[in-house]
Backbone as a chain_set.jsonl record, in Angstrom:
{"seq": "XXXXXXXXXXXXXXXXXXXXXXXXXXXXXXXXXXXXXXXXXXXXXXXXXXXXXXXXXXXXX", "coords": {"N": [[6.943, 147.221, -1.605], [8.663, 149.349, -1.181], [9.869, 148.532, 1.148], [11.355, 146.337, 0.28], [13.131, 147.622, -1.455], [14.496, 149.243, 0.393], [15.713, 147.276, 1.925], [17.438, 146.104, 0.033], [19.112, 148.282, -0.59], [20.272, 148.773, 1.91], [21.668, 146.408, 2.241], [23.629, 146.508, 0.23], [24.952, 148.791, 0.949], [26.301, 148.181, 3.186], [29.413, 148.195, 4.474], [31.269, 146.68, 5.83], [32.806, 144.479, 5.011], [34.266, 145.668, 2.965], [35.819, 147.543, 4.339], [37.377, 145.81, 5.8], [38.874, 144.583, 3.802], [40.252, 146.826, 2.918], [41.808, 147.388, 5.203], [43.366, 145.065, 5.227], [44.794, 145.368, 2.821], [46.228, 147.648, 3.495], [47.832, 146.683, 5.592], [49.376, 144.827, 4.164], [50.724, 146.575, 2.419], [52.228, 148.105, 4.264], [53.83, 146.06, 5.292], [55.32, 145.339, 3.01], [56.742, 147.716, 2.556], [58.242, 147.791, 4.926], [59.811, 145.459, 4.643], [61.337, 146.077, 2.363], [62.721, 148.328, 3.334], [64.211, 147.176, 5.421], [65.826, 145.397, 3.986], [67.348, 147.184, 2.394], [68.63, 148.713, 4.381], [69.984, 146.639, 5.614], [71.805, 145.85, 3.608], [73.395, 148.142, 3.496], [74.469, 148.205, 6.092], [75.836, 145.803, 6.065], [77.766, 146.366, 4.107], [79.183, 148.364, 5.457], [80.22, 146.917, 7.664], [81.814, 145.113, 6.246], [83.74, 146.853, 5.148], [84.921, 147.798, 7.503], [85.966, 145.403, 8.525], [87.804, 144.722, 6.504], [89.548, 146.875, 6.732], [90.525, 146.463, 9.307], [91.85, 144.026, 8.88], [93.81, 144.9, 7.122], [95.305, 146.662, 8.662], [96.198, 145.007, 10.595], [94.832, 144.568, 12.911]], "CA": [[7.988, 147.494, -2.581], [9.626, 150.243, -0.539], [10.618, 147.737, 2.124], [12.323, 145.556, -0.486], [14.159, 148.562, -1.924], [15.279, 149.629, 1.569], [16.521, 146.117, 2.289], [18.507, 145.976, -0.961], [20.047, 149.398, -0.428], [21.032, 148.574, 3.145], [22.577, 145.276, 2.05], [24.76, 146.919, -0.595], [25.685, 149.89, 1.573], [27.065, 147.63, 4.299], [30.797, 148.203, 4.003], [32.167, 146.004, 6.768], [33.745, 143.683, 4.228], [35.149, 146.566, 2.221], [36.811, 148.112, 5.246], [38.295, 144.727, 6.153], [39.788, 144.463, 2.666], [41.125, 148.004, 2.944], [42.789, 147.184, 6.268], [44.293, 144.02, 4.795], [45.693, 145.97, 1.837], [47.109, 148.559, 4.227], [48.81, 145.849, 6.294], [50.294, 144.297, 3.151], [51.559, 147.687, 1.963], [53.184, 148.409, 5.33], [54.784, 144.951, 5.351], [56.227, 145.449, 1.86], [57.635, 148.851, 2.815], [59.168, 147.388, 5.985], [60.756, 144.484, 4.095], [62.266, 146.806, 1.487], [63.583, 149.165, 4.178], [65.142, 146.3, 6.137], [66.815, 144.897, 3.021], [68.252, 148.28, 2.024], [69.455, 149.0, 5.557], [70.856, 145.478, 5.811], [72.901, 145.92, 2.643], [74.282, 149.234, 3.894], [75.175, 147.774, 7.296], [76.773, 144.769, 5.634], [78.879, 147.052, 3.447], [79.971, 149.037, 6.497], [80.977, 145.899, 8.391], [82.849, 144.603, 5.346], [84.835, 147.825, 5.058], [85.611, 147.791, 8.797], [86.735, 144.166, 8.614], [88.96, 144.789, 5.603], [90.479, 147.849, 7.315], [91.184, 145.788, 10.43], [92.784, 143.057, 8.304], [94.912, 145.635, 6.507], [96.148, 147.266, 9.695], [96.67, 143.96, 11.495], [94.132, 144.719, 14.185]], "C": [[9.081, 148.365, -1.971], [10.491, 149.484, 0.47], [11.69, 146.9, 1.426], [13.472, 146.439, -0.961], [15.078, 148.971, -0.769], [16.211, 148.501, 1.991], [17.699, 145.951, 1.325], [19.559, 147.07, -0.798], [20.894, 149.199, 0.819], [22.024, 147.419, 3.006], [23.817, 145.701, 1.261], [25.543, 148.08, 0.01], [26.472, 149.427, 2.79], [28.511, 147.467, 3.85], [31.766, 147.564, 4.99], [33.213, 145.186, 6.022], [34.735, 144.549, 3.474], [36.203, 147.155, 3.141], [37.808, 147.05, 5.68], [39.313, 144.53, 5.038], [40.749, 145.643, 2.639], [42.188, 147.874, 4.027], [43.813, 146.122, 5.872], [45.28, 144.568, 3.769], [46.681, 146.92, 2.502], [48.196, 147.788, 4.971], [49.828, 145.282, 5.316], [51.236, 145.389, 2.658], [52.616, 148.044, 3.005], [54.234, 147.312, 5.43], [55.783, 145.025, 4.205], [57.217, 146.583, 2.072], [58.666, 148.481, 3.879], [60.214, 146.413, 5.463], [61.782, 145.174, 3.211], [63.231, 147.644, 2.322], [64.612, 148.324, 4.918], [66.206, 145.76, 5.194], [67.823, 145.976, 2.645], [69.184, 148.594, 3.186], [70.427, 147.858, 5.817], [72.036, 145.482, 4.861], [73.887, 147.008, 3.03], [75.092, 148.848, 5.128], [76.204, 146.709, 6.943], [77.985, 145.384, 4.954], [79.779, 147.755, 4.444], [80.807, 148.034, 7.271], [82.082, 145.303, 7.524], [84.02, 145.568, 5.251], [85.6, 147.913, 6.375], [86.487, 146.554, 8.92], [87.956, 144.208, 7.709], [89.991, 145.788, 6.115], [91.22, 147.234, 8.5], [92.188, 144.756, 9.933], [94.009, 143.76, 7.742], [95.864, 146.196, 7.559], [96.659, 146.241, 10.69], [95.989, 143.988, 12.845], [93.241, 143.592, 14.419]], "O": [[10.269, 148.15, -2.211], [11.681, 149.758, 0.622], [12.806, 146.771, 1.93], [14.639, 146.055, -0.879], [16.296, 149.037, -0.936], [17.358, 148.741, 2.369], [18.823, 145.688, 1.753], [20.759, 146.801, -0.862], [22.102, 149.431, 0.792], [23.104, 147.456, 3.595], [24.931, 145.295, 1.591], [26.685, 148.323, -0.382], [27.232, 150.205, 3.366], [28.797, 146.686, 2.943], [32.956, 147.876, 4.981], [34.39, 145.211, 6.383], [35.91, 144.202, 3.359], [37.368, 147.256, 2.757], [38.977, 147.364, 5.905], [40.497, 144.329, 5.311], [41.937, 145.47, 2.364], [43.349, 148.212, 3.796], [45.002, 146.273, 6.155], [46.472, 144.269, 3.836], [47.845, 146.983, 2.107], [49.356, 148.201, 4.977], [51.022, 145.26, 5.612], [52.432, 145.143, 2.496], [53.777, 148.261, 2.659], [55.412, 147.605, 5.634], [56.975, 144.795, 4.412], [58.407, 146.426, 1.797], [59.841, 148.824, 3.746], [61.39, 146.531, 5.809], [62.975, 144.883, 3.304], [64.431, 147.667, 2.044], [65.771, 148.724, 5.028], [67.376, 145.676, 5.571], [69.023, 145.708, 2.585], [70.393, 148.727, 2.997], [71.573, 148.093, 6.201], [73.153, 145.153, 5.26], [75.097, 146.817, 2.904], [76.286, 149.141, 5.196], [77.317, 146.717, 7.468], [79.115, 144.962, 5.202], [81.001, 147.745, 4.296], [81.99, 148.276, 7.511], [83.172, 145.019, 8.021], [85.175, 145.142, 5.27], [86.818, 148.087, 6.36], [87.629, 146.646, 9.37], [89.035, 143.772, 8.109], [91.191, 145.57, 5.949], [92.417, 147.465, 8.671], [93.269, 144.624, 10.507], [95.127, 143.262, 7.876], [97.08, 146.203, 7.368], [97.477, 146.574, 11.548], [96.531, 143.474, 13.824], [92.565, 143.544, 15.446]]}, "num_chains": 1, "name": "protein.A"}
């Protein structure tokens, strides 16, 4: 009976799958943060280039 209990406890305490899921969630979270940061930075850079281009058009450069 003790051997069966030990086997069951060891089976449920094995957390290899749980750590894999945690790593996958961490990768997804980092990817989402990177995508948001790139989009925000891209919009700011685009706005800067637009203002430079309009200033060059205005001054005839």
